[in-house]
All heavy atoms as a GROMACS GRO file, in nm:
protein
  613
    1ALA      N    1   0.085  -0.116   0.000
    1ALA     CA    2   0.000  -0.001   0.000
    1ALA      C    3   0.089   0.123   0.000
    1ALA      O    4   0.166   0.145   0.089
    1ALA     CB    5  -0.090   0.000   0.122
    2THR      N    6   0.069   0.195  -0.105
    2THR     CA    7   0.147   0.317  -0.118
    2THR      C    8   0.070   0.435  -0.058
    2THR      O    9  -0.049   0.450  -0.086
    2THR     CB   10   0.172   0.346  -0.267
    2THR    OG1   11   0.224   0.230  -0.329
    2THR    CG2   12   0.264   0.463  -0.289
    3PRO      N   13   0.138   0.513   0.026
    3PRO     CA   14   0.066   0.629   0.086
    3PRO      C   15   0.028   0.729  -0.024
    3PRO      O   16   0.099   0.749  -0.118
    3PRO     CB   17   0.162   0.689   0.183
    3PRO     CG   18   0.295   0.631   0.152
    3PRO     CD   19   0.275   0.508   0.071
    4ILE      N   20  -0.087   0.787  -0.006
    4ILE     CA   21  -0.136   0.888  -0.101
    4ILE      C   22  -0.076   1.023  -0.059
    4ILE      O   23  -0.092   1.063   0.054
    4ILE     CB   24  -0.290   0.894  -0.103
    4ILE    CG1   25  -0.344   0.755  -0.141
    4ILE    CG2   26  -0.337   1.003  -0.195
    4ILE    CD1   27  -0.493   0.748  -0.130
    5PRO      N   28  -0.006   1.089  -0.150
    5PRO     CA   29   0.054   1.217  -0.114
    5PRO      C   30  -0.057   1.321  -0.087
    5PRO      O   31  -0.161   1.324  -0.150
    5PRO     CB   32   0.138   1.257  -0.233
    5PRO     CG   33   0.088   1.176  -0.345
    5PRO     CD   34   0.020   1.054  -0.288
    6ALA      N   35  -0.031   1.404   0.011
    6ALA     CA   36  -0.125   1.511   0.044
    6ALA      C   37  -0.123   1.614  -0.068
    6ALA      O   38  -0.020   1.640  -0.130
    6ALA     CB   39  -0.084   1.576   0.176
    7PRO      N   40  -0.238   1.674  -0.096
    7PRO     CA   41  -0.238   1.776  -0.201
    7PRO      C   42  -0.154   1.895  -0.156
    7PRO      O   43  -0.143   1.924  -0.035
    7PRO     CB   44  -0.386   1.815  -0.213
    7PRO     CG   45  -0.450   1.769  -0.088
    7PRO     CD   46  -0.369   1.658  -0.036
    8PRO      N   47  -0.094   1.962  -0.250
    8PRO     CA   48  -0.010   2.079  -0.211
    8PRO      C   49  -0.097   2.185  -0.145
    8PRO      O   50  -0.213   2.206  -0.179
    8PRO     CB   51   0.046   2.130  -0.345
    8PRO     CG   52  -0.042   2.074  -0.450
    8PRO     CD   53  -0.102   1.947  -0.394
    9PRO      N   54  -0.044   2.249  -0.043
    9PRO     CA   55  -0.125   2.353   0.025
    9PRO      C   56  -0.155   2.464  -0.070
    9PRO      O   57  -0.072   2.505  -0.150
    9PRO     CB   58  -0.035   2.399   0.140
    9PRO     CG   59   0.102   2.362   0.103
    9PRO     CD   60   0.092   2.241   0.011
   10SER      N   61  -0.278   2.508  -0.064
   10SER     CA   62  -0.315   2.619  -0.155
   10SER      C   63  -0.276   2.749  -0.087
   10SER      O   64  -0.294   2.764   0.033
   10SER     CB   65  -0.464   2.617  -0.186
   10SER     OG   66  -0.537   2.628  -0.066
   11ALA      N   67  -0.224   2.839  -0.164
   11ALA     CA   68  -0.182   2.968  -0.111
   11ALA      C   69  -0.307   3.052  -0.084
   11ALA      O   70  -0.404   3.045  -0.161
   11ALA     CB   71  -0.091   3.037  -0.212
   12PRO      N   72  -0.308   3.124   0.023
   12PRO     CA   73  -0.421   3.212   0.048
   12PRO      C   74  -0.429   3.319  -0.062
   12PRO      O   75  -0.328   3.356  -0.121
   12PRO     CB   76  -0.391   3.277   0.184
   12PRO     CG   77  -0.243   3.263   0.204
   12PRO     CD   78  -0.203   3.141   0.123
   13PRO      N   79  -0.548   3.364  -0.091
   13PRO     CA   80  -0.560   3.466  -0.194
   13PRO      C   81  -0.486   3.592  -0.151
   13PRO      O   82  -0.476   3.622  -0.034
   13PRO     CB   83  -0.709   3.492  -0.205
   13PRO     CG   84  -0.765   3.446  -0.074
   13PRO     CD   85  -0.675   3.337  -0.026
   14PRO      N   86  -0.428   3.665  -0.247
   14PRO     CA   87  -0.356   3.786  -0.213
   14PRO      C   88  -0.450   3.886  -0.146
   14PRO      O   89  -0.569   3.895  -0.178
   14PRO     CB   90  -0.302   3.837  -0.344
   14PRO     CG   91  -0.388   3.771  -0.451
   14PRO     CD   92  -0.438   3.642  -0.390
   15ALA      N   93  -0.395   3.956  -0.050
   15ALA     CA   94  -0.474   4.059   0.019
   15ALA      C   95  -0.509   4.168  -0.077
   15ALA      O   96  -0.426   4.206  -0.163
   15ALA     CB   97  -0.396   4.115   0.138
   16PRO      N   98  -0.628   4.224  -0.069
   16PRO     CA   99  -0.661   4.335  -0.160
   16PRO      C  100  -0.576   4.455  -0.129
   16PRO      O  101  -0.541   4.481  -0.014
   16PRO     CB  102  -0.809   4.364  -0.129
   16PRO     CG  103  -0.834   4.304   0.005
   16PRO     CD  104  -0.735   4.192   0.022
   17ARG      N  105  -0.537   4.525  -0.233
   17ARG     CA  106  -0.455   4.644  -0.215
   17ARG      C  107  -0.544   4.758  -0.172
   17ARG      O  108  -0.652   4.775  -0.216
   17ARG     CB  109  -0.388   4.680  -0.349
   17ARG     CG  110  -0.295   4.571  -0.398
   17ARG     CD  111  -0.230   4.612  -0.525
   17ARG     NE  112  -0.119   4.698  -0.493
   17ARG     CZ  113  -0.041   4.757  -0.581
   17ARG    NH1  114  -0.064   4.741  -0.706
   17ARG    NH2  115   0.056   4.832  -0.543
   18ALA      N  116  -0.490   4.832  -0.074
   18ALA     CA  117  -0.566   4.947  -0.024
   18ALA      C  118  -0.568   5.054  -0.133
   18ALA      O  119  -0.470   5.076  -0.200
   18ALA     CB  120  -0.498   5.000   0.104
   19ALA      N  121  -0.682   5.113  -0.144
   19ALA     CA  122  -0.693   5.221  -0.238
   19ALA      C  123  -0.617   5.342  -0.190
   19ALA      O  124  -0.618   5.373  -0.070
   19ALA     CB  125  -0.840   5.261  -0.258
   20PRO      N  126  -0.542   5.410  -0.275
   20PRO     CA  127  -0.470   5.527  -0.231
   20PRO      C  128  -0.568   5.636  -0.192
   20PRO      O  129  -0.678   5.645  -0.246
   20PRO     CB  130  -0.386   5.568  -0.352
   20PRO     CG  131  -0.456   5.508  -0.467
   20PRO     CD  132  -0.526   5.383  -0.416
   21PRO      N  133  -0.530   5.722  -0.093
   21PRO     CA  134  -0.618   5.830  -0.056
   21PRO      C  135  -0.640   5.922  -0.173
   21PRO      O  136  -0.549   5.939  -0.257
   21PRO     CB  137  -0.549   5.898   0.059
   21PRO     CG  138  -0.407   5.860   0.045
   21PRO     CD  139  -0.404   5.726  -0.023
   22PRO      N  140  -0.757   5.985  -0.182
   22PRO     CA  141  -0.778   6.077  -0.293
   22PRO      C  142  -0.681   6.193  -0.281
   22PRO      O  143  -0.653   6.241  -0.175
   22PRO     CB  144  -0.923   6.124  -0.276
   22PRO     CG  145  -0.957   6.090  -0.133
   22PRO     CD  146  -0.870   5.977  -0.091
   23ALA      N  147  -0.626   6.230  -0.393
   23ALA     CA  148  -0.532   6.342  -0.396
   23ALA      C  149  -0.602   6.472  -0.375
   23ALA      O  150  -0.713   6.496  -0.424
   23ALA     CB  151  -0.457   6.342  -0.529
   24ALA      N  152  -0.541   6.559  -0.300
   24ALA     CA  153  -0.597   6.692  -0.278
   24ALA      C  154  -0.586   6.769  -0.409
   24ALA      O  155  -0.507   6.737  -0.494
   24ALA     CB  156  -0.521   6.763  -0.170
   25ALA      N  157  -0.668   6.871  -0.419
   25ALA     CA  158  -0.660   6.954  -0.540
   25ALA      C  159  -0.520   7.006  -0.555
   25ALA      O  160  -0.460   7.055  -0.461
   25ALA     CB  161  -0.760   7.068  -0.530
   26GLY      N  162  -0.462   6.990  -0.671
   26GLY     CA  163  -0.327   7.036  -0.692
   26GLY      C  164  -0.222   6.931  -0.661
   26GLY      O  165  -0.106   6.958  -0.667
   27GLY      N  166  -0.260   6.814  -0.624
   27GLY     CA  167  -0.167   6.707  -0.595
   27GLY      C  168  -0.163   6.673  -0.448
   27GLY      O  169  -0.211   6.744  -0.364
   28ALA      N  170  -0.098   6.560  -0.420
   28ALA     CA  171  -0.095   6.510  -0.283
   28ALA      C  172  -0.012   6.596  -0.192
   28ALA      O  173  -0.028   6.590  -0.072
   28ALA     CB  174  -0.043   6.367  -0.286
   29HIS      N  175   0.078   6.675  -0.246
   29HIS     CA  176   0.166   6.755  -0.161
   29HIS      C  177   0.126   6.903  -0.160
   29HIS      O  178   0.208   6.985  -0.124
   29HIS     CB  179   0.310   6.740  -0.209
   29HIS     CG  180   0.356   6.597  -0.202
   29HIS    ND1  181   0.382   6.532  -0.085
   29HIS    CD2  182   0.380   6.508  -0.299
   29HIS    CE1  183   0.418   6.408  -0.108
   29HIS    NE2  184   0.420   6.390  -0.237
   30SER      N  185   0.004   6.936  -0.199
   30SER     CA  186  -0.036   7.074  -0.202
   30SER      C  187  -0.053   7.127  -0.058
   30SER      O  188  -0.090   7.053   0.031
   30SER     CB  189  -0.161   7.095  -0.283
   30SER     OG  190  -0.269   7.029  -0.222
   31LEU      N  191  -0.022   7.252  -0.040
   31LEU     CA  192  -0.039   7.317   0.090
   31LEU      C  193  -0.154   7.417   0.082
   31LEU      O  194  -0.184   7.469  -0.028
   31LEU     CB  195   0.088   7.395   0.125
   31LEU     CG  196   0.213   7.311   0.149
   31LEU    CD1  197   0.333   7.400   0.173
   31LEU    CD2  198   0.195   7.219   0.267
   32LEU      N  199  -0.216   7.439   0.194
   32LEU     CA  200  -0.320   7.544   0.201
   32LEU      C  201  -0.252   7.677   0.185
   32LEU      O  202  -0.155   7.708   0.256
   32LEU     CB  203  -0.392   7.538   0.333
   32LEU     CG  204  -0.481   7.416   0.362
   32LEU    CD1  205  -0.531   7.418   0.505
   32LEU    CD2  206  -0.597   7.416   0.267
   33THR      N  207  -0.301   7.756   0.094
   33THR     CA  208  -0.246   7.890   0.076
   33THR      C  209  -0.360   7.985   0.043
   33THR      O  210  -0.471   7.943   0.006
   33THR     CB  211  -0.145   7.894  -0.038
   33THR    OG1  212  -0.208   7.848  -0.159
   33THR    CG2  213  -0.021   7.807  -0.013
   34GLY      N  214  -0.331   8.113   0.057
   34GLY     CA  215  -0.424   8.216   0.014
   34GLY      C  216  -0.561   8.202   0.073
   34GLY      O  217  -0.581   8.184   0.195
   35ALA      N  218  -0.663   8.205  -0.011
   35ALA     CA  219  -0.804   8.201   0.033
   35ALA      C  220  -0.836   8.068   0.103
   35ALA      O  221  -0.914   8.066   0.199
   35ALA     CB  222  -0.896   8.222  -0.087
   36ASP      N  223  -0.778   7.958   0.055
   36ASP     CA  224  -0.802   7.828   0.119
   36ASP      C  225  -0.749   7.828   0.262
   36ASP      O  226  -0.814   7.777   0.355
   36ASP     CB  227  -0.737   7.714   0.044
   36ASP     CG  228  -0.805   7.686  -0.091
   36ASP    OD1  229  -0.924   7.718  -0.105
   36ASP    OD2  230  -0.738   7.631  -0.180
   37PHE      N  231  -0.632   7.886   0.282
   37PHE     CA  232  -0.574   7.894   0.416
   37PHE      C  233  -0.661   7.980   0.506
   37PHE      O  234  -0.694   7.941   0.618
   37PHE     CB  235  -0.429   7.950   0.409
   37PHE     CG  236  -0.365   7.964   0.544
   37PHE    CD1  237  -0.304   7.854   0.600
   37PHE    CD2  238  -0.364   8.083   0.611
   37PHE    CE1  239  -0.245   7.863   0.727
   37PHE    CE2  240  -0.306   8.094   0.738
   37PHE     CZ  241  -0.244   7.985   0.795
   38ASP      N  242  -0.704   8.097   0.457
   38ASP     CA  243  -0.786   8.187   0.536
   38ASP      C  244  -0.919   8.122   0.570
   38ASP      O  245  -0.969   8.138   0.681
   38ASP     CB  246  -0.808   8.321   0.462
   38ASP     CG  247  -0.678   8.403   0.450
   38ASP    OD1  248  -0.586   8.384   0.534
   38ASP    OD2  249  -0.669   8.484   0.359
   39ALA      N  250  -0.978   8.050   0.477
   39ALA     CA  251  -1.105   7.983   0.504
   39ALA      C  252  -1.089   7.876   0.607
   39ALA      O  253  -1.176   7.858   0.695
   39ALA     CB  254  -1.161   7.924   0.372
   40THR      N  255  -0.978   7.805   0.604
   40THR     CA  256  -0.948   7.700   0.704
   40THR      C  257  -0.932   7.760   0.840
   40THR      O  258  -0.984   7.711   0.939
   40THR     CB  259  -0.826   7.619   0.663
   40THR    OG1  260  -0.854   7.552   0.538
   40THR    CG2  261  -0.790   7.515   0.768
   41VAL      N  262  -0.856   7.873   0.849
   41VAL     CA  263  -0.839   7.942   0.975
   41VAL      C  264  -0.978   7.981   1.029
   41VAL      O  265  -1.009   7.957   1.149
   41VAL     CB  266  -0.749   8.066   0.961
   41VAL    CG1  267  -0.752   8.153   1.086
   41VAL    CG2  268  -0.606   8.023   0.929
   42ALA      N  269  -1.062   8.037   0.946
   42ALA     CA  270  -1.196   8.081   0.990
   42ALA      C  271  -1.278   7.965   1.040
   42ALA      O  272  -1.347   7.976   1.141
   42ALA     CB  273  -1.266   8.154   0.874
   43ARG      N  274  -1.272   7.851   0.971
   43ARG     CA  275  -1.349   7.732   1.013
   43ARG      C  276  -1.304   7.683   1.149
   43ARG      O  277  -1.386   7.648   1.234
   43ARG     CB  278  -1.337   7.620   0.910
   43ARG     CG  279  -1.427   7.637   0.791
   43ARG     CD  280  -1.443   7.506   0.711
   43ARG     NE  281  -1.314   7.452   0.666
   43ARG     CZ  282  -1.252   7.487   0.552
   43ARG    NH1  283  -1.308   7.576   0.473
   43ARG    NH2  284  -1.139   7.431   0.519
   44ILE      N  285  -1.172   7.683   1.173
   44ILE     CA  286  -1.121   7.636   1.301
   44ILE      C  287  -1.150   7.734   1.413
   44ILE      O  288  -1.186   7.697   1.522
   44ILE     CB  289  -0.970   7.603   1.293
   44ILE    CG1  290  -0.947   7.490   1.190
   44ILE    CG2  291  -0.915   7.560   1.428
   44ILE    CD1  292  -0.800   7.462   1.157
   45VAL      N  293  -1.142   7.865   1.381
   45VAL     CA  294  -1.179   7.967   1.480
   45VAL      C  295  -1.328   7.953   1.516
   45VAL      O  296  -1.365   7.967   1.633
   45VAL     CB  297  -1.147   8.109   1.424
   45VAL    CG1  298  -1.214   8.218   1.509
   45VAL    CG2  299  -0.997   8.131   1.418
   46ASP      N  300  -1.411   7.918   1.418
   46ASP     CA  301  -1.553   7.895   1.446
   46ASP      C  302  -1.577   7.781   1.542
   46ASP      O  303  -1.684   7.771   1.602
   46ASP     CB  304  -1.631   7.873   1.314
   46ASP     CG  305  -1.650   7.997   1.231
   46ASP    OD1  306  -1.629   8.108   1.285
   46ASP    OD2  307  -1.682   7.985   1.113
   47MET      N  308  -1.477   7.692   1.555
   47MET     CA  309  -1.490   7.581   1.652
   47MET      C  310  -1.462   7.629   1.795
   47MET      O  311  -1.475   7.549   1.887
   47MET     CB  312  -1.390   7.471   1.615
   47MET     CG  313  -1.417   7.403   1.487
   47MET     SD  314  -1.286   7.279   1.458
   47MET     CE  315  -1.330   7.228   1.291
   48GLY      N  316  -1.421   7.756   1.810
   48GLY     CA  317  -1.398   7.809   1.946
   48GLY      C  318  -1.254   7.836   1.981
   48GLY      O  319  -1.227   7.871   2.094
   49PHE      N  320  -1.163   7.821   1.888
   49PHE     CA  321  -1.023   7.847   1.916
   49PHE      C  322  -0.989   7.990   1.875
   49PHE      O  323  -1.048   8.043   1.780
   49PHE     CB  324  -0.933   7.749   1.839
   49PHE     CG  325  -0.956   7.606   1.878
   49PHE    CD1  326  -1.031   7.522   1.797
   49PHE    CD2  327  -0.904   7.555   1.994
   49PHE    CE1  328  -1.056   7.391   1.830
   49PHE    CE2  329  -0.926   7.423   2.030
   49PHE     CZ  330  -1.000   7.340   1.947
   50ASP      N  331  -0.891   8.052   1.944
   50ASP     CA  332  -0.852   8.187   1.906
   50ASP      C  333  -0.758   8.183   1.786
   50ASP      O  334  -0.684   8.087   1.762
   50ASP     CB  335  -0.786   8.260   2.025
   50ASP     CG  336  -0.657   8.196   2.067
   50ASP    OD1  337  -0.665   8.093   2.141
   50ASP    OD2  338  -0.549   8.242   2.026
   51GLU      N  339  -0.768   8.288   1.704
   51GLU     CA  340  -0.695   8.291   1.577
   51GLU      C  341  -0.544   8.274   1.593
   51GLU      O  342  -0.485   8.197   1.515
   51GLU     CB  343  -0.730   8.417   1.500
   51GLU     CG  344  -0.671   8.414   1.358
   51GLU     CD  345  -0.718   8.528   1.268
   51GLU    OE1  346  -0.827   8.581   1.293
   51GLU    OE2  347  -0.643   8.559   1.177
   52PRO      N  348  -0.477   8.344   1.686
   52PRO     CA  349  -0.331   8.323   1.695
   52PRO      C  350  -0.293   8.178   1.725
   52PRO      O  351  -0.197   8.125   1.671
   52PRO     CB  352  -0.291   8.414   1.812
   52PRO     CG  353  -0.397   8.519   1.816
   52PRO     CD  354  -0.522   8.448   1.774
   53SER      N  355  -0.372   8.110   1.809
   53SER     CA  356  -0.344   7.968   1.840
   53SER      C  357  -0.367   7.882   1.715
   53SER      O  358  -0.292   7.788   1.690
   53SER     CB  359  -0.432   7.919   1.952
   53SER     OG  360  -0.403   7.989   2.071
   54VAL      N  361  -0.470   7.912   1.639
   54VAL     CA  362  -0.501   7.836   1.516
   54VAL      C  363  -0.386   7.851   1.418
   54VAL      O  364  -0.338   7.754   1.362
   54VAL     CB  365  -0.634   7.882   1.455
   54VAL    CG1  366  -0.655   7.821   1.316
   54VAL    CG2  367  -0.751   7.847   1.546
   55ARG      N  368  -0.339   7.974   1.400
   55ARG     CA  369  -0.228   7.997   1.306
   55ARG      C  370  -0.101   7.926   1.350
   55ARG      O  371  -0.029   7.869   1.271
   55ARG     CB  372  -0.207   8.145   1.284
   55ARG     CG  373  -0.323   8.209   1.207
   55ARG     CD  374  -0.297   8.359   1.179
   55ARG     NE  375  -0.411   8.415   1.104
   55ARG     CZ  376  -0.421   8.408   0.972
   55ARG    NH1  377  -0.327   8.349   0.899
   55ARG    NH2  378  -0.525   8.461   0.909
   56ALA      N  379  -0.073   7.930   1.483
   56ALA     CA  380   0.043   7.860   1.534
   56ALA      C  381   0.032   7.710   1.514
   56ALA      O  382   0.131   7.643   1.476
   56ALA     CB  383   0.062   7.892   1.682
   57ALA      N  384  -0.086   7.655   1.538
   57ALA     CA  385  -0.105   7.511   1.519
   57ALA      C  386  -0.092   7.472   1.373
   57ALA      O  387  -0.033   7.368   1.340
   57ALA     CB  388  -0.242   7.470   1.571
   58LEU      N  389  -0.145   7.554   1.283
   58LEU     CA  390  -0.131   7.525   1.140
   58LEU      C  391   0.016   7.532   1.097
   58LEU      O  392   0.061   7.450   1.016
   58LEU     CB  393  -0.218   7.622   1.056
   58LEU     CG  394  -0.366   7.587   1.050
   58LEU    CD1  395  -0.446   7.703   1.000
   58LEU    CD2  396  -0.386   7.463   0.965
   59ARG      N  397   0.090   7.630   1.150
   59ARG     CA  398   0.235   7.636   1.117
   59ARG      C  399   0.304   7.507   1.162
   59ARG      O  400   0.382   7.448   1.086
   59ARG     CB  401   0.298   7.758   1.186
   59ARG     CG  402   0.295   7.884   1.107
   59ARG     CD  403   0.391   7.991   1.162
   59ARG     NE  404   0.372   8.016   1.306
   59ARG     CZ  405   0.284   8.097   1.356
   59ARG    NH1  406   0.201   8.163   1.279
   59ARG    NH2  407   0.276   8.113   1.487
   60ALA      N  408   0.277   7.466   1.285
   60ALA     CA  409   0.343   7.346   1.340
   60ALA      C  410   0.299   7.222   1.262
   60ALA      O  411   0.377   7.128   1.253
   60ALA     CB  412   0.310   7.331   1.488
   61ALA      N  413   0.176   7.223   1.209
   61ALA     CA  414   0.123   7.108   1.137
   61ALA      C  415   0.148   7.116   0.988
   61ALA      O  416   0.093   7.039   0.910
   61ALA     CB  417  -0.027   7.097   1.162
   62PHE      N  418   0.234   7.210   0.946
   62PHE     CA  419   0.265   7.224   0.803
   62PHE      C  420   0.137   7.243   0.722
   62PHE      O  421   0.122   7.183   0.615
   62PHE     CB  422   0.350   7.109   0.753
   62PHE     CG  423   0.481   7.098   0.826
   62PHE    CD1  424   0.495   7.006   0.927
   62PHE    CD2  425   0.588   7.179   0.793
   62PHE    CE1  426   0.614   6.994   0.997
   62PHE    CE2  427   0.709   7.170   0.865
   62PHE     CZ  428   0.720   7.077   0.965
   63ASN      N  429   0.044   7.324   0.774
   63ASN     CA  430  -0.083   7.359   0.710
   63ASN      C  431  -0.176   7.239   0.692
   63ASN      O  432  -0.262   7.244   0.607
   63ASN     CB  433  -0.060   7.430   0.578
   63ASN     CG  434  -0.003   7.568   0.596
   63ASN    OD1  435   0.014   7.615   0.709
   63ASN    ND2  436   0.027   7.637   0.488
   64ASN      N  437  -0.160   7.137   0.774
   64ASN     CA  438  -0.254   7.023   0.771
   64ASN      C  439  -0.362   7.052   0.875
   64ASN      O  440  -0.334   7.049   0.994
   64ASN     CB  441  -0.179   6.893   0.805
   64ASN     CG  442  -0.269   6.774   0.809
   64ASN    OD1  443  -0.381   6.779   0.857
   64ASN    ND2  444  -0.219   6.659   0.760
   65PRO      N  445  -0.485   7.086   0.829
   65PRO     CA  446  -0.587   7.125   0.927
   65PRO      C  447  -0.624   7.018   1.027
   65PRO      O  448  -0.648   7.049   1.145
   65PRO     CB  449  -0.706   7.164   0.842
   65PRO     CG  450  -0.678   7.121   0.701
   65PRO     CD  451  -0.530   7.092   0.693
   66ASP      N  452  -0.628   6.892   0.989
   66ASP     CA  453  -0.661   6.784   1.083
   66ASP      C  454  -0.557   6.774   1.194
   66ASP      O  455  -0.589   6.763   1.312
   66ASP     CB  456  -0.676   6.649   1.012
   66ASP     CG  457  -0.791   6.646   0.917
   66ASP    OD1  458  -0.893   6.714   0.945
   66ASP    OD2  459  -0.784   6.577   0.815
   67ARG      N  460  -0.431   6.781   1.155
   67ARG     CA  461  -0.322   6.776   1.254
   67ARG      C  462  -0.325   6.900   1.340
   67ARG      O  463  -0.300   6.894   1.462
   67ARG     CB  464  -0.191   6.760   1.182
   67ARG     CG  465  -0.066   6.768   1.264
   67ARG     CD  466  -0.020   6.637   1.330
   67ARG     NE  467  -0.045   6.515   1.264
   67ARG     CZ  468   0.040   6.452   1.184
   67ARG    NH1  469   0.159   6.499   1.156
   67ARG    NH2  470   0.007   6.334   1.133
   68ALA      N  471  -0.354   7.017   1.283
   68ALA     CA  472  -0.358   7.141   1.360
   68ALA      C  473  -0.466   7.134   1.468
   68ALA      O  474  -0.442   7.175   1.582
   68ALA     CB  475  -0.385   7.260   1.266
   69ILE      N  476  -0.581   7.078   1.434
   69ILE     CA  477  -0.687   7.063   1.535
   69ILE      C  478  -0.643   6.969   1.645
   69ILE      O  479  -0.668   6.994   1.763
   69ILE     CB  480  -0.819   7.015   1.467
   69ILE    CG1  481  -0.872   7.127   1.378
   69ILE    CG2  482  -0.923   6.976   1.570
   69ILE    CD1  483  -0.984   7.086   1.285
   70GLU      N  484  -0.576   6.863   1.606
   70GLU     CA  485  -0.522   6.770   1.708
   70GLU      C  486  -0.425   6.847   1.801
   70GLU      O  487  -0.431   6.829   1.924
   70GLU     CB  488  -0.449   6.657   1.637
   70GLU     CG  489  -0.384   6.556   1.728
   70GLU     CD  490  -0.309   6.447   1.653
   70GLU    OE1  491  -0.349   6.409   1.542
   70GLU    OE2  492  -0.209   6.402   1.705
   71TYR      N  493  -0.342   6.930   1.745
   71TYR     CA  494  -0.247   7.007   1.824
   71TYR      C  495  -0.321   7.108   1.916
   71TYR      O  496  -0.275   7.132   2.027
   71TYR     CB  497  -0.148   7.083   1.737
   71TYR     CG  498  -0.045   6.998   1.667
   71TYR    CD1  499   0.031   7.050   1.565
   71TYR    CD2  500  -0.027   6.863   1.701
   71TYR    CE1  501   0.126   6.974   1.501
   71TYR    CE2  502   0.066   6.788   1.634
   71TYR     CZ  503   0.144   6.842   1.534
   71TYR     OH  504   0.238   6.768   1.471
   72LEU      N  505  -0.432   7.162   1.868
   72LEU     CA  506  -0.506   7.255   1.951
   72LEU      C  507  -0.567   7.186   2.073
   72LEU      O  508  -0.576   7.245   2.179
   72LEU     CB  509  -0.617   7.324   1.868
   72LEU     CG  510  -0.564   7.426   1.766
   72LEU    CD1  511  -0.672   7.460   1.666
   72LEU    CD2  512  -0.516   7.550   1.837
   73PHE      N  513  -0.604   7.061   2.058
   73PHE     CA  514  -0.659   6.984   2.170
   73PHE      C  515  -0.551   6.931   2.262
   73PHE      O  516  -0.568   6.933   2.384
   73PHE     CB  517  -0.749   6.870   2.121
   73PHE     CG  518  -0.886   6.915   2.080
   73PHE    CD1  519  -0.924   6.911   1.948
   73PHE    CD2  520  -0.976   6.963   2.173
   73PHE    CE1  521  -1.054   6.950   1.907
   73PHE    CE2  522  -1.105   7.003   2.134
   73PHE     CZ  523  -1.141   6.998   2.002
   74SER      N  524  -0.441   6.881   2.205
   74SER     CA  525  -0.342   6.810   2.285
   74SER      C  526  -0.215   6.889   2.310
   74SER      O  527  -0.132   6.849   2.390
   74SER     CB  528  -0.306   6.677   2.218
   74SER     OG  529  -0.244   6.703   2.091
   75GLY      N  530  -0.197   7.000   2.242
   75GLY     CA  531  -0.076   7.079   2.254
   75GLY      C  532   0.020   7.052   2.138
   75GLY      O  533   0.024   6.940   2.086
   76ILE      N  534   0.092   7.154   2.100
   76ILE     CA  535   0.189   7.138   1.992
   76ILE      C  536   0.310   7.067   2.050
   76ILE      O  537   0.366   7.109   2.152
   76ILE     CB  538   0.228   7.276   1.935
   76ILE    CG1  539   0.104   7.343   1.871
   76ILE    CG2  540   0.341   7.265   1.833
   76ILE    CD1  541   0.126   7.487   1.827
   77PRO      N  542   0.357   6.958   1.989
   77PRO     CA  543   0.471   6.885   2.041
   77PRO      C  544   0.597   6.972   2.047
   77PRO      O  545   0.616   7.061   1.962
   77PRO     CB  546   0.492   6.772   1.939
   77PRO     CG  547   0.360   6.757   1.873
   77PRO     CD  548   0.300   6.894   1.870
   78ALA      N  549   0.677   6.951   2.148
   78ALA     CA  550   0.803   7.024   2.163
   78ALA      C  551   0.887   7.007   2.037
   78ALA      O  552   0.890   6.899   1.976
   78ALA     CB  553   0.878   6.969   2.284
   79GLY      N  554   0.950   7.112   1.996
   79GLY     CA  555   1.031   7.108   1.877
   79GLY      C  556   0.960   7.151   1.751
   79GLY      O  557   1.019   7.181   1.652
   80LEU      N  558   0.825   7.151   1.755
   80LEU     CA  559   0.748   7.195   1.641
   80LEU      C  560   0.699   7.339   1.656
   80LEU      O  561   0.662   7.400   1.557
   80LEU     CB  562   0.627   7.105   1.617
   80LEU     CG  563   0.658   6.964   1.566
   80LEU    CD1  564   0.529   6.888   1.545
   80LEU    CD2  565   0.736   6.969   1.436
   81GLU      N  566   0.702   7.390   1.777
   81GLU     CA  567   0.661   7.528   1.796
   81GLU      C  568   0.767   7.617   1.737
   81GLU      O  569   0.886   7.600   1.760
   81GLU     CB  570   0.644   7.558   1.947
   81GLU     CG  571   0.527   7.486   2.009
   81GLU     CD  572   0.511   7.519   2.155
   81GLU    OE1  573   0.610   7.563   2.218
   81GLU    OE2  574   0.401   7.501   2.204
   82GLN      N  575   0.724   7.710   1.657
   82GLN     CA  576   0.813   7.802   1.591
   82GLN      C  577   0.786   7.943   1.644
   82GLN      O  578   0.670   7.985   1.648
   82GLN     CB  579   0.792   7.800   1.440
   82GLN     CG  580   0.818   7.661   1.381
   82GLN     CD  581   0.780   7.658   1.234
   82GLN    OE1  582   0.729   7.755   1.180
   82GLN    NE2  583   0.800   7.544   1.173
   83PRO      N  584   0.888   8.013   1.684
   83PRO     CA  585   0.866   8.150   1.727
   83PRO      C  586   0.814   8.238   1.614
   83PRO      O  587   0.851   8.216   1.499
   83PRO     CB  588   1.002   8.196   1.777
   83PRO     CG  589   1.102   8.107   1.711
   83PRO     CD  590   1.029   7.978   1.682
   84ARG      N  591   0.726   8.329   1.647
   84ARG     CA  592   0.674   8.420   1.545
   84ARG      C  593   0.783   8.518   1.503
   84ARG      O  594   0.862   8.564   1.586
   84ARG     CB  595   0.553   8.496   1.599
   84ARG     CG  596   0.436   8.404   1.619
   84ARG     CD  597   0.313   8.487   1.648
   84ARG     NE  598   0.285   8.582   1.542
   84ARG     CZ  599   0.193   8.564   1.448
   84ARG    NH1  600   0.119   8.457   1.451
   84ARG    NH2  601   0.172   8.657   1.356
   85ALA      N  602   0.786   8.551   1.377
   85ALA     CA  603   0.881   8.652   1.327
   85ALA      C  604   0.838   8.788   1.382
   85ALA      O  605   0.720   8.817   1.388
   85ALA     CB  606   0.879   8.650   1.176
   86PRO      N  607   0.937   8.871   1.418
   86PRO     CA  608   0.901   9.004   1.473
   86PRO      C  609   0.836   9.094   1.368
   86PRO      O  610   0.845   9.082   1.256
   86PRO     CB  611   1.034   9.062   1.518
   86PRO     CG  612   1.139   8.973   1.464
   86PRO     CD  613   1.076   8.849   1.418
   0.00000   0.00000   0.00000
């Protein structure tokens, strides 16, 4: 009696690739500037934060509004705070 060989293990199906995040207008590396920046500042100020703090948080967050709001709630991490120009 000859042993019957086991079937080769089947490989699991490949994991689906995550869809890339939608690119912001102007490309994935665009920064808020001009009217877009001012509108973002106004929206965050409308949430109850003072404008100088909002502008400082946006500077520390490289104009990323989501990160700036996080900084407004939790504080700007040491090393990211930049002194204002005179």
